[in-house]
C-alpha positions in Angstrom: 17.6 9.7 -29.5 13.1 9.1 -29.1 13.1 5.6 -26.9 15.6 3.9 -24.8 15.8 -0.1 -24.0 17.6 -0.9 -21.0 19.6 -3.9 -20.7 20.7 -5.4 -17.9 23.5 -8.6 -20.2 25.3 -7.1 -22.8 28.3 -9.4 -24.3 29.6 -10.7 -27.1 28.7 -8.0 -29.2 24.5 -8.4 -28.1 22.5 -7.1 -25.8 20.2 -9.3 -24.7 16.5 -7.4 -23.7 14.5 -9.4 -21.0 10.6 -10.7 -21.0 8.7 -7.1 -20.3 11.2 -5.3 -22.6 11.1 -7.7 -25.2 6.9 -7.4 -24.6 6.9 -3.9 -24.7 9.0 -3.7 -27.9 7.3 -6.1 -29.8 3.4 -5.9 -29.0 3.2 -2.7 -28.0 5.7 -0.6 -30.2 5.9 -3.2 -33.2 9.3 -3.0 -33.7 10.8 -5.9 -36.1 14.5 -7.2 -37.0 16.6 -5.0 -38.5 15.1 -2.1 -36.9 17.4 0.4 -34.9 17.2 0.4 -30.9 18.9 2.7 -28.4 20.0 0.9 -25.3 21.4 1.9 -22.3 23.0 -0.4 -19.5 22.2 1.1 -16.4 25.6 1.8 -16.2 26.5 5.1 -17.9 26.8 4.0 -21.7 24.5 3.9 -24.7 24.5 1.7 -27.3 23.3 1.7 -31.2 22.0 -1.2 -31.6 20.1 -3.0 -34.6 17.3 -6.0 -33.6 18.7 -9.1 -34.9 16.5 -11.9 -33.5 13.1 -12.2 -31.7 10.6 -14.8 -29.7 7.9 -14.9 -28.0 9.5 -13.7 -24.3 13.1 -12.3 -25.3 14.7 -10.1 -28.5 18.0 -9.9 -28.7 20.4 -6.8 -30.4 23.7 -6.7 -31.8 25.6 -3.8 -30.9 26.6 -1.0 -33.8 28.5 1.2 -31.8 28.9 2.1 -27.9 29.4 5.7 -26.3 29.9 6.8 -22.8 26.9 9.4 -21.4 28.1 13.1 -20.9 28.9 13.5 -17.2 26.4 16.4 -15.5 28.3 16.6 -12.6 31.9 15.5 -10.6 30.3 14.9 -7.5 27.6 11.6 -6.4 24.5 12.3 -4.8 22.8 9.9 -2.3 19.5 10.5 -1.1 18.3 8.4 2.5 15.2 8.7 3.1 11.9 7.2 5.5 9.3 6.2 2.6 6.0 7.7 3.3 2.9 5.8 4.4 1.4 6.1 1.4 3.5 4.1 -0.4 2.2 5.8 -4.1 4.0 9.5 -2.3 7.5 7.5 -1.9 7.3 5.7 -5.2 6.6 9.5 -7.3 9.6 10.8 -5.3 12.0 7.9 -6.3 10.7 8.6 -10.3 11.3 12.2 -10.1 14.3 12.3 -8.3 15.8 10.1 -11.2 14.4 12.0 -13.8 16.5 15.0 -12.4 19.3 13.0 -11.6 20.3 10.8 -8.1 23.0 8.4 -8.0 22.4 6.4 -4.6 19.3 5.8 -2.9 18.6 4.3 0.5 15.1 3.8 2.2 15.6 4.4 5.6 13.8 2.8 9.1 13.5 5.7 11.8 11.9 5.6 15.3 9.2 7.2 13.8 8.9 5.7 10.6 4.9 5.1 9.3 6.2 2.4 7.1 8.4 0.1 7.8 8.3 -2.3 4.5 8.7 -1.6 1.3 8.7 -4.1 -2.4 12.2 -3.7 -3.8 11.7 -5.0 -6.7 8.5 -2.6 -7.3 10.5 0.6 -7.1 13.4 -0.9 -9.3 10.8 -0.8 -12.2 10.1 2.9 -10.9 13.7 3.9 -11.4 14.5 1.9 -14.5 11.1 3.2 -16.2 12.3 6.8 -15.2 15.8 6.2 -16.4 14.4 5.3 -19.9 11.9 8.1 -19.8 14.3 11.0 -19.2 17.0 9.4 -21.3 19.2 8.7 -18.8 22.2 6.2 -19.1 22.8 5.6 -15.3 20.4 3.4 -12.6 20.6 4.6 -10.0 21.3 2.3 -7.3 18.4 1.3 -4.6 19.6 0.2 -1.2 18.0 -2.0 0.8 15.6 -0.7 4.2 18.2 0.4 6.8 17.7 1.3 10.0 18.3 4.7 10.5 21.0 4.6 13.1 23.0 1.8 11.1 23.4 4.2 8.2 24.2 6.8 10.3 27.6 5.4 11.7 27.9 4.0 7.7 27.6 6.7 5.9 31.2 6.8 3.6 30.3 10.5 1.3 32.9 13.3 2.5 29.9 15.8 2.8 26.9 14.3 5.0 24.0 16.3 5.6 20.9 16.1 7.9 17.8 18.1 7.2 15.6 18.7 10.2 13.0 20.6 11.6 15.2 22.3 14.0 13.9 24.8 17.2 17.4 26.5 16.1 18.5 28.3 13.1 19.9 26.0 10.9 22.0 27.1 7.7 20.0 26.0 3.9 21.4 23.2 2.6 22.5 25.1 -0.5 24.7 27.0 1.2 27.3 24.3 3.0 27.8 22.7 -0.1 31.9 22.8 -1.2 31.8 21.1 -4.9 33.1 18.8 -5.7 32.3 16.5 -3.0 30.4 13.2 -2.8 27.3 14.0 -1.0 24.7 12.3 0.8 21.5 13.9 2.8 18.7 12.2 5.1 15.3 13.3 5.3 13.4 11.7 7.9 9.4 10.6 8.2 7.0 13.0 8.6 7.1 12.7 12.4 11.1 13.9 11.9 14.3 12.7 13.1 14.3 11.3 16.7 16.5 13.4 19.5 18.7 10.2 19.8 18.9 9.6 15.6 19.9 13.7 15.4 22.1 13.0 17.7 23.7 10.4 16.3 24.0 12.0 12.9 25.8 14.6 14.4 28.3 12.3 15.7 29.2 10.6 12.6 30.2 13.7 10.5 26.6 14.7 9.7 26.2 18.4 9.2 22.5 19.6 10.0 20.7 21.9 7.1 17.3 23.7 6.6 15.3 23.5 3.6 13.3 26.0 3.8 11.1 28.4 6.2 8.4 25.8 4.9 6.9 22.7 6.7 7.5 20.1 3.7 6.1 16.6 3.2 8.7 14.0 3.4 8.8 13.9 -0.7 8.7 17.1 -0.7 11.6 17.4 1.1 13.2 14.8 -0.6 12.8 16.5 -4.2 13.7 20.0 -3.1 17.0 18.2 -1.7 18.0 16.6 -4.8 16.7 19.4 -7.0 19.2 21.8 -5.2 22.1 19.4 -5.1 21.8 19.5 -9.2 21.3 23.2 -9.7 24.6 24.0 -7.3 26.9 23.7 -10.6 25.4 25.0 -14.3 23.7 21.7 -15.9 23.0 20.9 -19.6 19.5 22.1 -20.6 16.9 19.5 -20.3 14.5 17.6 -22.7 10.9 18.3 -22.3 8.7 15.3 -22.8 
């Protein structure tokens, strides 16, 4: 599988590609009717298909076979993190976290946040692109920008962690994980979580953790957390592209 396409509309034995996917397929890759295509629905399935119909703004592929992606781990990873002031750094994080493996992402609006707005549609496109590039079949669920206090009170994962720069020693994230459990890790803005936010998190079942001795940028902390959680179980060898 060298090229993976994404379809949100799979029905009646056909996969419909949207305008953007179709343009790339036809104008850039010069695919023609009859060519084989590999498609994912972003919900954990791959489809072997054959391009059957094309137009200026669409492409239709006939499904030949369907198979479920092999699950890499028996738990979900939910990254809740404050968007960075420079949005390009946050976009980079989303791309790399998707490639490594994350199931849900919640952008957090914290007391000390330097960014209070995001373009959800643009971030979704980055996730789709990263999913296809890494040949994954599951698109991470991107939640709306959420106030931290609301998020801390509503998080439902059985394993809840919050990382902050504490004056007191905290256990390292990697030493606090009992597999399998669905995990959420919360990471604040560059000014860190406020004392009130930390208090709310702890009162709602979060455990404070460290990500190491170094002081990390927000996006670096997010990527380190996702990587550590993925490495907590043996994974299959990755592919380099």
